[in-house]
N, C-alpha and C positions, 0 to 999 in steps of 0.2 A: 481055837485056845482064849479061854477064859480070860476077864481081862478085873482088874483087880478092883473090889467097888468103888474106892474114892476115885480112879481114875475113871470109870465107866461117871459116876455122878460128877466130874468133871468134867467129861464129850457131852455129857448131854446140858448143863450148864454154859458152855461155850455156842453150841448150838441155839438155846433160849437168849446167849448174846449177840447174834447174827438175827435172829429175830426183829428185834428191838432195834440194835441200827435199820437193819433193813424198812422198819417203820420210818423213817427218816427222810427216804425218798421222797413215796408222797409228798410226807406232809410237806420238806422243806419247797419242794413244786408249788403245791399247792398256797404255799403262803410267798412264793415269788410272784403269784397273778396277781394273787391279792393287794400285795403291795405294786406295782406295775403300775395302773393307775392313780395310786396315793402321791406317788413320790415319782412323776412323769423326766424330770431334769435329773434325777440322781442316778449314778450309775450302779453295774452292775456288781464292782467292788464292794462298795457300799452295804450294798442290801442282801450279801452273802457275809460278811464278813460282818455287819452291826447283829447280824441273826447270831453267829460263831457267839459274839462279845456277852447280847444279853442270854443265850442257852446255856454258857458255862459260868458267867456272873453268877446266875438263878442256884444251879446247884452247886457253887461253892456255898450260896449261902445258907442252902439246905445242907451241904457237907457239917459248916462248922456249926450249925444247931445241934449235930449228929454228933459231933465229935468235943464239943465244949465241955463235958465232964472231963474229959479226958486228956484235953488238948497240951493241959502241964507237961504230959509225959511223951507228947512230940517231941523225936530225936533227929541230931542232921542227918542219919542216915534217911529215912524217911521222908525229910524237909528234900535230899539230895535226889532220892528216886522218882519224889514225885514233879522236881524241878526237871530231870531228865524226861521223863515222860512227856511233861505237860511243852517242853519246847519240841522234843520229836513231832506228839500231834500236832501245834500248831505250825510249824514249820512245815508239815508235813501237806495240810487241810490247806495254807496258802498256795505252796504249789498247785497242787490239784486244781484249784479254785478260776487260778488265771491260765492253766493250761486248759481251763474247761473255754476260756473264749476265744481259743485258738486251733480248737477238735473239736471233733463231735462225740456227742456223749457215747457212743456203744464205744468208741474207739479208745476213749478215759476210762471206761472201767474193763474192760480187755486189759490196758496197759499197768491199769492200778493194780492187778495180779501179779504184777511181776515178781513181787517181792515174794511170793511160794517159791520161785526158782533162786530167788537168794538166798533164802533163809537155810537150805540145805546145803547152798554151795559151801554160807560163810560156816557151820556149822563143821561139815568136815573141812575147811581151810585147822577151824581151828585146832580140832580134834585129831590133825591129822591123819584124815580115814578118806578113801573113798565114800560118797552115798551111795547106799546097796539099791540093787537093781527096781526093790518097790519103792523108796524113796519116790526113785528119777520115774522109774511109770506113773506113779501117785502123779506128779508133777504137774508131767506132759498131757496128761490127762484132764488137771485142773484146770491146763493153759489154755487144751480143746475147747474141752466144755463152756468158760466164760468166754471165750472166742465166739462158740455156737449163738452162745444166749444172748451174746450182745450183736450179731450180726455183723461183725465185723469182715469188709470186702477188702484181703489182700490184692489185689487188683490195684487199689487205685489207695493200697498205706502207703504212704511216707512218713516221715523223721520232720517234724519240722517243730517249731520253736512248741505247739500245744502238747505234741507230742513228749517232747524232751523234756518238759516242765512233768509233764503226768510222771514218766519213767524216776528224775526225780525226787518227786513226791512219795513215789512206792517205792523207793531206794530209804528215807526219811522211813518211813513205815515200818519199813526193815526193820530201820533200828530201836523202834519205841516196841516191840516187839519181844527182840534181844536184851533189851533194858529190862525187862520186867523178868526178862528169868532168869538173871544175874540172881546166882546163891550167897551173895553179902550181903541179898535186903532177904529175904528169905523169912526173917521174922519181924519184919515190918508190918506195923500196926495197916490190915490194909485202908479205913477210914482215911487214918491220918492222910498216908502218903496220894492216897485218893485225891482230900479235899487241898492239897499242895498245886495238884496236878489240874484240876475243876480252874483254880486260880489262875495259875502259868498260862494256863491255855489265852485265860481270858485277855491276860495283861499282852499276851504277845500279837491278839489280833488287834487288839482295841486302836494301835497308832496306823494299823491297816484305813479301820472302820472313819478316824478322826481327819487323817489326810484324803481321803477321797468323800465325804459326803458334801452336799450341797449348801447347807444351811444350819443352820441350829435346829431350825423345826422340824427339820427330816427324822428328826432320834422320833419326837412325840407322834410326825403323820405315820412314820412306819408301823408304829402299836396303835393307830386309835383304832384297830378297827376289833369289836368282839369276838370274831370269828378268827382271827389272829391271835388274841390273848389265849383264846383254850387249844389250836394249834402247840403257842409255843410253852402251855404248858404240860403237853403228850409228848413232846418233844423233849422237855426236859426232866421228866419224871420218869420214863420212859426210855428212851432213846439214848439220855443222858446219863442221868442217876445207875437207871437199870442195867445197862448193856457195860457202862467202864467199870461199875463196881463188880459185875459178875467175869468180866475180864481180868482187874486185879487180883482175885480172889483167887481163880480156878485154875486159868493157862497155867499157871506153875506146876499143879499136879500134871502136866502134860510138856512133850517136849518141845521145843519150838518150831519144830518143822510138822508135827501135827496137828498144835494151835495152828501156824498158818494156812493148811489144808483147809480145819474146819471155818476161817475165818471168808475162802472162799464161796461158802455155802449161799454169804448176805445178796448176792445180785439172784441168787433163785428165789429166795424170799423176798426179794424186793420183788421179780416178776407176779411173785402170788398174789402181794398184797395190791397190786396194778390193777389185780383184774378186777376190786371191787372199790376199793377204798375212794378212786377220783371220784365215782358218780358222788359218793354220797359229801365229797367235802367241795361239791359243787352244786349239791343241793344245799349245806350247809351257810356255802358263802356265796353263794350264788353266781358263781365265776362257770367259763367252760373247761373243763378238764376232762375229757373223755375217759370212761375204763378202756384198759390195752384188754385182748385178747387170746384165750389161750392157742399156744402152735404151735408146729413141729422144734421149731427151736429151744423153746420151754423144756419140753418132753427130751431133747437130746443133750440138748446144754447142759440143765439139770440132773439129768440121771449117768455123765459121763463125773460129776465134781461130786456126786454122792456115793460112784461107785468109789473113787479116789479116797475118799473118804475113810469108807468102811475098811479097805485095804490099809491105808496107814494103821486105823484103828485096830487090828489083828495081834498087830505086837507092844505088849505093852512098853511105855517111858519110861527109860533106863535109872533115869531122876527123879522119879516121884515119889520113890519108899522117902529118901531123903529131905524132899520138900517138904512133903506131908507130914513126918514127925515136927519139924519146925515149925509148920502153920498149925497145928495140933495143939503145940506146948504156948503156942501165943494164948 
């Protein structure tokens, strides 16, 4: 079955957005390794939340310059969309960060994909119909694929504080995806509500950094290294501005279920980047961050996720045409 050009373009752009977000994993790991000796007495909460504050504050400043000529046309609906997206994203990131302190990274990566099951269930409940067999099969394939990719050991798996908080974070991310999909926001200016979104994320995360900072000098020490400045620049331009602008514009041409499954490609790209970027960062910043190796888990897990996405894209998005008309008129 052929796919409408706009929907095909949306698919390609969301895959690119996943690549942008996946780039943040090795960058954030490198930043943490560089900052560890600079902030020996600081908590992991401060290091993680401060990075989010700086990252999204810089992105908000860039978007402010972009939107300045049209900022007077900012509407209440655009503010409302941006606030909702920002609150969902900030809350999800906070729960995810705290959960990581109490569970393994592989388990966290697996549980974060919980939203790919929640989205079709919520959409089915909203539309008062059962999910199709294609949707159910694709969701299960993604869950298994991410589980293989993350090397989750089900024999040792249990629901503790970390696992519960990660599930809460994933549920909140579900709200973010569905909030962006609301038809009432279709005519909003993407640049405007993205600016609001970035500002809200930074403001919501700032109290966490403020409450966990060891001293006023920690803010300066955390970003006193030249390699950190370079990595934060890449994190802001590609992983934040690039990834979220692509998401905020192109997701609306697909269904929420299709978008949720495409977003599960993120760990595949992250695994690919981890094959060579850590070595580059180690040389640049003089840290011990070895490259990962290609294994059977990457081939099997990534293959299942790719097949699941291909199955979902064989059927056109029912609301794509209406949303497309709204976007094209803007």
